[in-house]
C-alpha positions in Angstrom: 17.0 25.8 -19.0 14.8 28.0 -21.1 12.9 29.2 -18.0 16.2 29.8 -16.3 17.4 31.9 -19.2 14.2 33.9 -19.3 14.4 34.6 -15.6 18.1 35.6 -15.9 17.3 38.1 -18.7 14.4 39.5 -16.7 16.6 40.0 -13.7 19.3 41.7 -15.7 16.7 44.1 -17.2 15.4 44.7 -13.7 18.8 45.7 -12.4 19.3 48.1 -15.3 16.0 49.7 -14.4 17.1 49.9 -10.8 20.3 51.6 -11.7 18.5 54.1 -13.8 16.1 54.8 -11.1 18.9 55.2 -8.6 20.5 57.9 -10.7 17.5 59.8 -11.8 14.6 59.3 -9.4 16.1 59.6 -6.0 13.9 62.5 -5.2 10.8 60.4 -5.7 12.0 57.9 -3.1 12.7 60.7 -0.6 9.2 62.0 -1.2 7.5 58.6 -0.4 5.3 58.8 2.7 6.0 56.3 5.4 6.2 55.7 9.1 9.4 56.8 10.7 10.8 56.8 14.2 14.4 57.8 15.1 16.9 55.5 16.8 20.5 54.6 17.2 20.1 51.8 14.8 17.4 52.3 12.1 15.6 49.2 10.7 13.7 49.5 7.4 10.4 47.9 6.7 8.3 47.0 3.7 4.7 46.0 4.1 1.8 45.6 1.7 -0.5 48.2 3.4 -2.3 48.5 0.0 -3.2 45.7 -2.4 -2.1 47.4 -5.5 -1.5 50.6 -7.4 -3.5 52.5 -9.9 -2.9 51.3 -13.4 -0.2 53.7 -14.9 -0.6 53.6 -18.6 1.2 55.9 -21.0 3.3 57.7 -18.4 5.4 60.6 -19.8 7.6 61.2 -16.8 8.6 59.7 -13.4 5.7 59.8 -11.0 5.1 58.6 -7.5 2.7 55.6 -7.4 -0.9 55.9 -6.3 -1.7 53.0 -4.0 -5.2 51.6 -3.8 -7.3 49.0 -1.9 -6.3 49.4 1.7 -5.2 46.0 3.2 -5.9 45.7 6.9 -3.9 42.5 7.1 -0.8 44.2 5.7 -1.3 47.2 8.0 -1.4 44.9 11.1 1.9 43.4 9.9 3.4 46.9 9.9 2.0 47.5 13.4 3.5 44.2 14.5 6.9 45.4 13.6 6.5 48.7 15.4 5.2 46.8 18.5 8.2 44.4 18.4 10.7 47.3 18.2 9.0 49.1 21.1 9.1 45.9 23.1 12.9 45.6 22.5 13.4 49.3 23.3 11.5 48.9 26.6 13.5 45.9 27.6 17.1 45.7 28.9 18.3 43.5 26.0 20.1 46.3 24.1 21.4 48.0 27.3 20.2 51.5 26.4 20.6 51.2 22.6 17.5 52.3 20.9 16.1 50.9 17.7 14.4 53.2 15.1 12.4 52.3 12.1 11.6 53.6 8.6 8.7 51.7 7.2 7.1 52.1 3.7 4.2 50.7 1.9 5.1 48.3 -1.0 1.5 48.4 -2.3 2.0 44.8 -3.4 3.9 46.2 -6.3 7.5 45.6 -7.3 8.2 49.1 -8.8 6.8 50.8 -5.7 8.9 48.5 -3.4 12.0 49.4 -5.4 11.4 53.1 -4.9 11.0 52.6 -1.2 14.2 50.6 -1.1 16.0 53.5 -2.7 15.2 55.5 0.4 16.8 52.8 2.6 20.1 52.9 0.7 20.3 56.7 0.4 23.5 58.0 1.9 24.6 61.5 2.7 26.9 63.6 0.5 28.8 62.1 -2.4 27.8 58.6 -1.5 24.4 58.8 -3.2 24.2 57.2 -6.6 25.4 54.1 -8.3 29.1 54.9 -8.4 29.7 55.3 -4.6 32.0 52.9 -2.7 30.2 50.6 -0.3 33.2 50.7 2.1 33.1 54.5 2.4 29.3 54.9 2.4 27.2 53.8 5.3 23.4 53.5 4.6 21.2 54.8 7.4 19.1 51.6 7.4 21.1 48.7 8.7 18.5 46.0 8.0 15.2 45.7 6.1 12.2 43.7 7.3 9.9 42.5 4.5 8.3 42.0 2.1 5.6 39.4 2.4 5.4 38.7 -1.4 8.3 36.7 -2.9 8.3 38.6 -6.2 8.9 41.9 -4.3 11.5 40.4 -2.0 13.4 39.0 -5.0 13.6 42.5 -6.6 14.4 44.2 -3.3 17.1 41.7 -2.4 18.9 42.3 -5.7 19.0 46.0 -4.8 20.1 45.5 -1.2 22.8 43.1 -2.4 24.7 46.2 -3.6 25.1 47.6 -0.2 25.1 44.2 1.6 22.2 45.3 3.7 20.6 42.2 5.4 17.0 41.6 4.4 14.8 39.4 6.6 11.4 38.4 5.3 8.6 37.1 7.5 6.5 35.6 4.7 8.4 35.4 1.3 8.8 31.6 0.8 10.0 31.2 -2.8 12.7 28.5 -3.1 14.9 30.7 -5.2 15.6 33.0 -2.3 17.5 30.2 -0.5 20.2 30.5 -3.2 22.9 32.4 -1.4 24.9 32.8 -4.7 22.2 35.1 -6.0 20.8 36.4 -2.8 23.6 36.6 -0.3 21.9 39.1 2.0 18.4 37.6 2.1 17.2 35.8 5.2 13.8 34.7 6.5 12.2 33.5 9.6 10.1 30.8 7.8 10.9 27.7 5.7 11.1 27.9 2.0 8.2 26.6 -0.2 9.9 23.3 -1.0 8.9 22.1 2.5 5.3 23.4 2.2 4.7 21.8 -1.2 6.2 18.6 0.1 3.8 18.7 3.0 0.9 19.4 0.8 1.7 16.5 -1.5 2.1 14.2 1.5 -1.2 15.2 3.0 -3.0 14.8 -0.4 -1.4 11.3 -0.8 -2.4 10.4 2.8 -6.1 11.2 1.9 -6.0 9.0 -1.2 -6.4 11.7 -3.8 -4.4 11.6 -7.1 -6.3 13.8 -9.5 -6.0 17.5 -8.6 -5.9 21.0 -10.0 -3.4 23.7 -9.4 -3.9 27.5 -9.4 -1.1 30.1 -8.9 -0.2 33.6 -9.7 2.4 34.4 -12.3 5.9 35.3 -11.3 8.8 33.7 -9.5 6.8 32.7 -6.4 3.8 31.1 -8.1 5.7 29.3 -10.8 8.4 28.1 -8.4 5.8 26.8 -6.0 3.9 25.0 -8.7 7.1 23.4 -10.1 8.1 22.3 -6.6 4.6 20.9 -5.8 4.3 19.0 -9.1 7.7 17.4 -8.5 6.7 16.2 -5.0 3.3 15.1 -6.2 4.7 13.1 -9.1 6.9 11.1 -6.7 3.8 10.1 -4.7 1.8 9.1 -7.8 -0.4 12.3 -7.8 -1.4 13.7 -11.2 -2.2 17.3 -12.0 -5.3 17.6 -14.2 -4.9 21.2 -14.9 -2.7 24.2 -14.1 -4.0 27.8 -14.2 -1.7 30.7 -14.0 -3.2 34.1 -13.0 -1.7 37.5 -13.7 0.3 38.6 -10.6 -1.0 42.2 -10.8 -4.7 42.9 -10.1 -4.4 45.8 -12.5 -3.5 43.5 -15.3 -6.0 44.0 -18.2 -6.3 40.2 -18.7 -7.1 39.5 -15.1 -10.9 39.1 -15.7 -10.4 36.8 -18.7 -8.0 34.6 -16.8 -10.3 34.4 -13.8 -13.2 33.4 -16.1 -11.0 30.8 -17.8 -10.0 29.4 -14.4 -13.6 29.1 -13.3 -14.6 27.3 -16.4 -11.7 24.9 -16.1 -12.8 24.1 -12.5 -16.4 23.5 -13.7 -15.4 21.3 -16.6 -13.2 19.0 -14.5 -15.9 17.3 -12.5 -13.6 14.6 -11.3 -11.2 17.1 -9.8 -12.4 17.5 -6.2 -9.1 18.8 -4.8 -7.5 22.1 -5.9 -4.2 23.4 -4.7 -3.9 27.2 -4.8 -0.8 29.4 -4.6 -2.8 32.5 -5.5 -3.2 35.7 -3.6 -6.3 36.3 -1.4 -7.9 38.8 -3.9 -7.5 36.2 -6.7 -9.2 33.6 -4.6 -12.0 36.0 -3.6 -12.8 36.6 -7.2 -12.7 32.9 -8.1 -14.8 31.8 -5.2 -17.4 34.5 -5.9 -18.1 33.0 -9.2 -19.4 29.9 -7.4 -21.6 31.8 -5.0 -24.9 30.1 -4.3 -23.6 26.9 -5.8 -22.6 23.7 -4.1 -19.0 23.5 -5.3 -18.1 20.5 -3.3 -14.4 21.1 -3.7 -11.5 20.8 -1.2 -9.1 23.6 -1.4 -5.5 23.4 -0.3 -4.3 26.9 0.5 -0.7 28.0 0.6 0.4 30.3 3.4 -0.5 33.3 1.2 -4.2 33.0 1.7 -4.7 30.1 4.2 -5.7 32.5 7.0 -7.3 35.2 4.9 -10.6 36.1 6.5 -11.3 38.4 3.7 -11.5 35.4 1.4 -14.1 33.8 3.5 -16.0 35.7 6.2 -16.1 39.2 4.8 -17.4 38.2 1.4 -20.1 35.6 2.3 -18.3 32.8 0.5 -20.3 30.1 2.2 -20.2 27.7 -0.7 -16.7 26.7 0.2 -17.0 23.3 1.6 -13.5 22.8 3.0 -10.1 24.6 2.9 -7.0 22.9 4.2 -4.4 25.6 4.8 -0.7 25.8 5.7 0.5 28.5 7.9 3.9 29.3 9.5 4.5 28.8 13.2 2.7 31.2 15.6 2.7 32.1 19.2 0.8 34.2 21.7 -0.9 37.4 20.6 -2.0 38.7 24.0 0.6 41.5 24.2 0.0 42.5 20.6 -3.8 42.7 21.1 -3.2 44.9 24.1 -1.0 47.1 22.0 -3.7 47.4 19.4 -6.3 48.3 22.0 -4.0 51.1 23.3 -3.3 52.6 19.9 -5.6 55.6 20.3 -3.8 56.6 23.6 -0.3 56.2 22.2 0.4 59.8 21.0 3.9 59.1 19.7 2.9 56.2 17.5 -0.1 58.0 16.2 1.9 61.1 15.3 4.5 59.2 13.2 2.2 56.7 11.6 0.6 58.1 8.5 -1.0 54.8 7.6 -2.7 54.7 11.0 -4.1 58.2 10.2 -5.4 56.9 6.9 -7.1 54.0 8.7 -8.6 56.3 11.3 -9.9 58.7 8.7 -11.1 56.3 6.0 -11.2 52.9 7.6 -10.6 50.1 5.1 -12.1 51.8 2.1 -10.6 50.8 -1.1 -10.6 54.3 -2.6 -7.3 55.8 -3.7 -6.0 58.2 -1.1 -3.2 60.8 -1.4 -1.2 60.0 1.7 0.8 63.3 1.4 -2.4 65.3 1.8 -2.9 63.5 5.2 0.2 65.0 6.7 -1.5 68.3 7.6 -4.7 66.7 8.9 -5.4 66.1 12.5 -5.5 62.6 13.8 -9.1 61.6 14.6 -9.9 59.2 17.5 -9.6 55.5 16.6 -12.9 54.0 17.6 -13.5 50.5 19.1 -14.9 49.2 15.8 -11.6 50.1 14.1 -9.6 48.4 16.8 -11.8 45.3 16.6 -11.3 45.2 12.8 -7.5 45.3 13.3 -7.7 42.4 15.9 -9.9 40.4 13.5 -7.4 40.8 10.7 -4.4 39.9 12.6 -2.7 36.7 11.4 -0.8 34.9 14.2 1.9 33.4 12.0 2.8 36.8 10.4 3.0 38.5 13.8 5.1 35.7 15.2 7.5 35.8 12.2 7.8 39.6 12.4 8.6 39.4 16.1 11.2 36.8 15.3 12.9 39.1 12.7 13.1 41.9 15.2 14.4 39.6 17.9 17.0 38.2 15.5 18.3 41.7 14.7 18.3 42.7 18.4 20.3 39.6 19.5 22.7 40.1 16.6 23.2 43.7 17.7 23.9 42.5 21.2 26.8 40.3 19.9 28.0 43.0 17.5 27.9 45.8 20.0 30.2 43.9 22.4 33.0 44.8 20.1 32.1 48.4 19.0 30.1 51.5 20.0 26.7 51.2 18.4 25.4 54.4 19.9 26.7 56.0 16.8 24.9 54.3 14.0 27.6 55.3 11.5 30.0 52.9 13.2 27.8 49.9 12.3 28.1 48.6 8.8 25.1 46.6 7.3 27.4 43.7 6.3 28.7 43.5 9.9 25.2 43.1 11.1 24.6 40.5 8.3 27.6 38.5 9.5 26.4 38.7 13.1 22.9 37.5 12.1 24.3 34.4 10.5 26.0 33.4 13.7 23.5 34.5 16.3 21.1 32.3 18.3 18.1 34.1 19.6 15.1 33.3 21.8 11.4 33.7 21.4 8.7 32.5 23.7 11.2 30.1 25.3 12.5 28.6 22.1 15.9 29.1 20.6 16.3 29.7 16.8 19.2 30.2 14.4 19.4 30.8 10.7 20.7 27.9 8.7 23.2 28.1 5.8 20.5 29.1 3.4 19.4 31.9 5.7 16.1 30.2 6.6 14.6 29.1 9.9 12.9 25.7 9.3 10.4 25.9 12.1 7.7 23.8 10.4 4.1 24.5 9.5 0.7 24.5 11.2 -2.3 23.0 9.3 -5.5 25.0 9.6 -9.0 23.9 8.5 -11.9 26.0 7.2 -15.1 24.1 7.2 -18.7 25.0 6.5 -21.4 23.9 8.9 -25.1 25.0 8.3 -24.0 27.7 5.9 -21.4 29.2 8.4 -17.7 28.7 7.7 -15.6 28.1 10.8 -11.8 28.0 11.2 -10.0 25.3 13.1 -6.6 26.7 14.0 -3.7 24.3 14.1 -5.4 21.0 13.6 -2.0 19.4 12.8 1.7 20.3 12.7 4.1 19.4 10.0 7.6 18.6 11.3 10.2 19.3 8.7 13.0 17.3 10.3 11.3 13.9 10.0 8.7 14.7 7.3 5.7 13.8 9.5 2.4 15.2 10.7 1.5 15.3 14.3 -2.1 16.0 15.3 -3.3 18.2 18.1 -5.9 15.7 19.2 -7.9 12.7 18.0 -10.7 15.1 17.2 -8.6 17.2 14.9 -7.2 14.1 13.3 -10.7 12.9 12.7 -11.5 16.2 10.9 -8.8 15.5 8.4 -9.6 11.8 8.2 -13.2 12.6 7.3 -12.0 14.3 4.1 -11.2 10.9 2.7 -14.8 10.4 1.9 -14.3 12.8 -1.0 -13.1 11.1 -4.1 -10.7 13.0 -6.4 -9.5 10.6 -8.9 -9.4 10.4 -12.7 -10.4 6.7 -12.5 -12.0 4.8 -9.7 -9.6 2.7 -7.6 -9.0 -0.8 -8.9 -10.2 -3.3 -6.3 -8.1 -6.2 -5.2 -8.1 -8.7 -8.0 -7.6 -6.0 -10.6 -4.7 -4.1 -12.0 -4.4 -0.7 -13.6 -3.9 -0.5 -17.4 -2.9 2.9 -18.6 -3.4 3.9 -22.2 -0.5 5.3 -24.1 -0.2 9.0 -23.8 -2.6 9.3 -20.8 -1.9 10.4 -17.3 -0.8 7.5 -15.1 -3.8 8.3 -12.9 -6.2 7.7 -15.8 -6.6 4.0 -16.4 -8.9 1.1 -16.7 -9.1 -1.8 -14.4 -8.7 -5.3 -15.7 -9.0 -8.6 -13.9 -6.0 -10.7 -13.1 -5.9 -13.9 -15.1 -6.3 -17.4 -13.8 -3.7 -18.3 -11.2 -2.8 -14.7 -10.6 -3.9 -12.2 -8.0 -3.6 -8.7 -6.7 -4.1 -8.1 -3.0 -4.3 -4.3 -2.8 -6.0 -1.4 -4.5 -4.6 0.2 -7.6 -1.8 -2.3 -8.2 0.2 -2.1 -11.4 0.8 -5.8 -11.9 -0.6 -9.1 -10.7 1.3 -11.6 -8.7 1.6 -15.2 -9.7 0.3 -18.0 -7.5 2.5 -20.8 -6.7 0.7 -23.3 -8.9 2.3 -26.2 -7.1 0.2 -25.5 -4.0 -2.2 -22.6 -4.9 -4.7 -21.6 -7.5 -7.0 -18.7 -8.2 -9.9 -17.8 -10.4 -9.7 -14.7 -12.8 -10.1 -11.5 -10.7 -8.9 -13.0 -7.5 -7.5 -11.0 -4.6 -5.6 -13.9 -3.1 -4.5 -17.4 -3.9 -6.5 -20.3 -2.6 -4.6 -23.2 -1.2 -5.1 -26.4 -3.2 -6.9 -29.0 -1.2 -5.3 -32.5 -1.0 -7.3 -34.9 -3.1 -7.2 -38.6 -2.4 -9.5 -41.6 -1.8 -10.5 -40.5 1.6 -12.2 -42.3 4.5 -15.4 -40.1 4.2 -15.9 -40.8 0.5 -19.1 -42.7 0.0 -17.6 -45.2 -2.4 -14.7 -45.8 0.1 -17.2 -46.4 2.9 -19.0 -48.9 0.8 -15.8 -50.8 -0.1 -14.6 -50.7 3.4 -17.9 -52.1 4.5 -17.6 -55.0 2.0 -14.0 -55.6 3.3 -15.1 -55.6 6.9 -17.9 -58.0 6.1 -15.4 -60.3 4.3 -13.2 -60.2 7.5 -16.2 -61.2 9.6 -17.1 -64.0 7.2 -13.5 -65.3 7.4 -13.8 -65.3 11.2 -17.1 -67.1 11.1 -15.8 -69.7 8.6 -12.7 -70.2 10.8 -14.9 -70.8 13.8 -17.1 -73.3 11.9 -14.1 -75.2 10.7 -12.6 -75.3 14.2 -15.8 -76.6 15.7 -16.1 -79.3 13.0 -12.4 -79.9 12.5 -12.9 -83.8 12.9 -15.5 -84.1 10.2 -14.6 -85.5 6.8 -15.4 -82.3 4.9 -12.9 -80.3 7.0 -10.2 -83.0 6.9 -10.7 -83.4 3.2 -10.3 -79.6 2.7 -6.7 -79.8 3.7 -6.9 -79.5 7.5 -4.4 -76.9 8.7 -4.0 -75.6 5.1 -7.6 -74.3 5.3 -6.7 -72.1 8.3 -3.7 -70.7 6.4 -5.9 -69.8 3.5 -8.4 -68.1 5.9 -5.5 -66.2 7.5 -4.2 -65.2 4.1 -7.7 -64.0 3.1 -7.9 -62.0 6.4 -4.6 -60.3 5.7 -5.7 -59.6 2.1 -8.9 -58.0 3.3 -6.8 -55.9 5.8 -4.6 -54.8 2.9 -7.6 -53.2 1.2 -7.8 -50.7 4.1 -4.4 -49.3 3.1 -5.8 -48.2 -0.2 -8.1 -45.6 1.6 -6.8 -42.4 3.3 -4.1 -40.0 2.5 -1.2 -41.8 0.9 2.2 -41.8 2.6 5.4 -43.6 1.8 4.9 -46.4 4.4 1.2 -46.8 3.4 2.2 -47.1 -0.3 4.8 -49.7 0.4 2.6 -51.8 2.9 -0.5 -52.0 0.8 1.0 -53.7 -2.2 3.4 -55.9 -0.4 0.8 -57.0 2.1 -1.6 -58.0 -0.7 1.1 -59.6 -2.8 2.3 -61.8 0.0 -1.1 -62.7 1.5 -2.7 -63.6 -1.8 0.4 -65.5 -3.0 0.2 -67.5 0.2 -3.5 -68.1 -0.4 -3.1 -69.3 -3.9 -0.1 -71.4 -2.9 -2.3 -73.3 -0.4 -5.0 -73.7 -3.0 -2.3 -75.1 -5.3 -1.4 -77.7 -2.7 -5.0 -78.7 -2.4 -5.3 -79.0 -6.1 -2.3 -81.3 -6.3 -3.7 -83.4 -3.4 -7.0 -83.8 -5.3 -5.2 -85.1 -8.4 -3.0 -87.3 -6.2 -6.0 -88.9 -4.5 -8.0 -89.7 -7.6 -5.2 -90.4 -10.0 -5.2 -94.0 -11.4 -2.1 -93.7 -13.5 0.6 -95.5 -11.4 3.6 -93.7 -12.9 2.1 -90.2 -12.6 0.8 -91.0 -9.1 4.2 -92.1 -7.9 5.7 -88.8 -9.3 3.0 -86.8 -7.5 3.7 -88.6 -4.2 7.4 -87.8 -4.4 6.8 -84.1 -5.2 3.9 -83.5 -3.0 5.4 -81.7 0.1 2.7 -79.2 1.2 4.9 -77.6 3.9 7.7 -77.1 1.4 5.6 -76.0 -1.6 3.8 -73.2 0.3 6.9 -71.6 1.8 8.8 -71.9 -1.5 6.0 -70.3 -3.5 5.6 -67.5 -0.9 9.4 -67.2 -0.7 9.6 -66.4 -4.4 7.0 -63.6 -3.8 9.0 -62.3 -0.9 12.1 -62.1 -3.1 10.1 -60.2 -5.7 8.7 -57.7 -3.2 12.0 -57.3 -1.5 13.8 -56.4 -4.8 10.9 -54.0 -5.5 11.2 -52.2 -2.2 15.0 -52.1 -2.3 15.5 -50.8 -5.8 12.4 -48.8 -6.7 9.7 -49.0 -4.1 6.3 -47.4 -4.2 6.2 -43.9 -2.7 3.9 -41.0 -2.2 3.5 -38.5 -5.1 1.8 -35.2 -5.1 0.5 -34.2 -8.5 -0.7 -30.5 -8.8 -4.0 -30.3 -10.7 -5.9 -27.1 -11.6 -7.5 -26.6 -8.2 -6.3 -29.5 -6.1 -3.3 -31.6 -5.4 -3.7 -35.3 -6.1 -1.9 -37.3 -3.5 -1.4 -40.8 -4.8 0.9 -43.7 -4.6 3.4 -43.9 -7.4 4.2 -47.6 -7.8 7.9 -47.0 -8.4 8.8 -49.8 -10.7 5.8 -50.9 -12.8 7.8 -53.9 -14.0 8.2 -55.1 -10.4 4.5 -54.4 -9.8 3.6 -56.4 -12.9 6.0 -59.3 -11.9 4.3 -59.4 -8.5 0.8 -59.7 -10.0 2.0 -62.0 -12.8 3.5 -64.4 -10.3 0.2 -64.7 -8.5 -1.5 -65.2 -11.8 1.0 -68.0 -12.7 0.2 -69.8 -9.4 -3.5 -69.3 -10.1 -3.1 -70.7 -13.6 -1.4 -73.8 -12.2 -4.2 -74.2 -9.7 -6.8 -73.8 -12.5 -5.1 -76.5 -14.7 -4.8 -78.9 -11.8 -8.4 -78.3 -10.7 -9.6 -78.6 -14.2 -8.1 -82.0 -14.5 -10.0 -83.1 -11.4 -13.3 -81.7 -12.4 -14.8 -85.2 -12.7 -14.4 -86.1 -9.1 -17.3 -87.4 -7.0 -20.1 -84.8 -7.3 -20.8 -84.7 -3.6 -17.2 -83.9 -2.9 -16.2 -82.0 -6.1 -13.8 -79.3 -4.6 -11.9 -79.2 -7.9 -14.9 -77.6 -9.6 -15.1 -74.8 -7.0 -11.4 -74.2 -7.2 -11.8 -73.9 -11.0 -14.6 -71.4 -10.6 -12.6 -69.4 -8.0 -9.6 -69.2 -10.2 -11.8 -68.2 -13.1 -13.3 -65.4 -11.1 -9.8 -64.3 -10.2 -8.6 -64.3 -13.8 -11.7 -62.5 -15.0 -11.4 -59.7 -12.4 -7.7 -59.1 -13.0 -8.2 -59.2 -16.8 -10.6 -56.4 -16.4 -8.4 -54.7 -13.9 -5.5 -54.1 -16.3 -7.2 -51.9 -18.9 -9.3 -50.1 -16.2 -6.2 -49.4 -14.1 -4.3 -48.1 -17.2 -7.0 -45.7 -18.2 -8.2 -44.5 -14.8 -6.7 -41.4 -13.3 -7.5 -39.4 -10.2 -8.3 -40.3 -6.6 -10.4 -43.3 -7.5 -7.4 -45.3 -9.0 -6.8 -47.1 -5.7 -10.5 -48.0 -5.6 -10.0 -50.0 -8.8 -7.4 -52.3 -7.3 -9.4 -52.4 -4.1 -12.4 -53.7 -6.0 -10.4 -56.4 -7.7 -8.9 -57.5 -4.4 -12.3 -57.8 -2.8 -13.7 -59.7 -5.8 -10.7 -62.1 -5.7 -11.2 -62.7 -2.0 -14.9 -63.2 -2.2 -14.4 -65.4 -5.2 -12.3 -67.8 -3.1 -14.6 -67.6 -0.1 -17.7 -68.3 -2.2 -16.2 -71.0 -4.3 -13.9 -72.7 -1.8 -15.5 -72.3 1.7 -19.2 -71.6 1.3 -20.0 -75.1 -0.2 -18.2 -76.8 2.6 -20.0 -74.7 5.2 -23.2 -75.5 3.5 -22.5 -79.2 3.8 -21.3 -78.8 7.4 -24.4 -76.9 8.5 -27.2 -78.1 6.3 -26.1 -81.5 4.9 -24.8 -83.2 7.9 -25.7 -86.6 6.6 -23.1 -86.1 3.9 -20.5 -85.1 6.4 -20.0 -88.6 7.8 -17.2 -91.2 7.3 -19.6 -93.7 5.8 -21.2 -91.2 3.4 -17.7 -90.1 2.4 -16.5 -93.8 1.8 -19.7 -94.6 0.0 -19.3 -91.7 -2.3 -15.7 -92.7 -3.1 -16.8 -96.3 -3.7 -19.4 -95.3 -6.1 -17.0 -93.0 -7.9 -14.4 -95.8 -8.1 -16.9 -98.4 -9.4 -18.2 -96.0 -12.0 -14.7 -95.2 -13.1 -13.7 -98.9 -13.3 -16.7 -99.8 -15.3 -16.0 -97.0 -17.7 -12.4 -98.1 -18.0 -13.4 -101.8 -18.7 -15.9 -100.8 -21.3 -13.3 -98.8 -23.1 -10.9 -101.8 -23.0 -13.5 -104.1 -24.3 -14.1 -101.9 -27.2 
């Protein structure tokens, strides 16, 4: 708001100055030298033929300005307007209507431009002055072309607004000029700076730079461009390390100080490798000359004001400039204009009326101050080939194209306007009528159709040019890319030109180095967002791109990560696997046990008629062996990835098989007691209750009920337990009460077996199966007693191995204590495996027992 108020005050002051000048200094405007050609419709022109004016300090009276520093580029712009008008006059477009022109030098100075503008609005008779009526007065100039500098165009536009004279600029790009409230008569054949600054920011962001410097001239154009650029840059995360504002006038007494300050700022900011400049060519020449014979290693982004200025590069030996990326307006073919320049010396009419051409022919591009009025009486010298070549070399295609577009726009608007009135008499055409026609007219140029938008602009887009130094020689690549305003994109001329811009990414222009994946940016309070430190993401967090602002969390249920990770690592499933060494060992033991069971079964089948096999229970032995086989098989379900069916099968299979095994051993224990029990009453009781084929199914049936209840109400199931880096897959037993009841029931059967076998421990020594049953049950009890605390304190994937070990110990305990002794007798003590030996052994045991009983009775 403060800036807006300052601008408003300055503009009001400027208007007061303008009004004062209008009333008192009209004669000075009339005396201004210029280039004039008559016509039915006269078009005014303002061009910066000179780069400045002599510093006018302590003036005591109005005085015509003294322009200095001849600008060949500005002069070719003036010639482009003359050529475009002549082309229109020589065509049939206006049907005999002839365009004239009145062109003055603005000298790149606002005051000088205002004096020239006064000549445009001068009207005959009583219409001169500030108090005339615009409806009664008809200015001789119906439209004005120019100026190239936005500051000048702003001042001129405020003056032309009074007479509603349309002004069409070919290069003034300040955003403020699109405001039709303040500048209703201003139009231009280029986009406003908002699009250029947006394109610059986009291209800088595309190249990965975020720490840049900005240079501009003071005034409406420079400050407006900087504000617009900074706004677009901020949206793309680009920070401005410094902003240097240079005086707009080269005659400013502080210009050298500001140039030196800017140079020191550039030198001191080593991390800034990209500098955006909205300065004038002469400013850039002075800045770049400070770095002569130095490797500056900077990339410059040039606005349209100096992007194609050969003076800033070729003419001043500025070879230390590494790369300049410039933005220019649209351009077209220059063949006809080059032909026009080559024929200048033979065009008598143009030579006669063009005082600036006379100055150029006499003095060339010397920067000395020349009194143009004194040249009027001098003869025109021949223009040599060197002078023509200099004009061609200093012709800027975008300026020529835009100037041709302004003349075409005026010509087509006159075609539409003159359909309704006689334009042969210029007094019949009012400037505001031409202004209205311009707003509605579509016109063509080089096969394309254009029209001014509601802001008075033509948004034709931009071309990107590239200046690059190779082997000490700077070369210009014209139109390496095109910026399309409608969809905010760049299109490249070819892959080679795209590669030229892509190669610039090798230059690093950042306040801080990019944070790599696995890190995030941490900005200190009060710092630029582009200045930061990189910190690692914490454990179980990650960042997968550069320069991220925050870390993402891993899904800890299935993922994990170390500090500073760029991605999450899937958690591996952890379980007692088949390829685990310990699992292979236990499976080998189980497989060996199964083989032993098969071998024992074969031995027993072969010797099934022997006393040892018959005394072992006959068919009961085969049931025990089958139960042991199933128990060994159940151990295989404790290895491998747990699943719901596997978790259910392994416990139930073991519980039923071992319960069946112990039930059969219980039947054998009861049989032993029954066979060698001498107490008649107890023996009769055992005979009544001893029903092997009822006892075994009943005992197993109880276990079936226990397991069924377990499976129905709360069965074992798979459980995945996330750990720090893995997922433990295990079987959760469901109801630990049911699990305990199942094991407790087997322990109860084993305890009964143990008691029964213990009572029969004094049986005949050669057939003392009760002792082996006792030892087998002791092994079972000892293994399961140790199992309980170990199982309760063990966690992880080896928990199933604990139960697997106890199962194998229990199985081998029964094999070793119950079957191995019998196999030994069958295979190696055949003499003891006969009926006579068996009867003899019983007889001796009975005799011994009877003797012991009688001796006790005698006592």
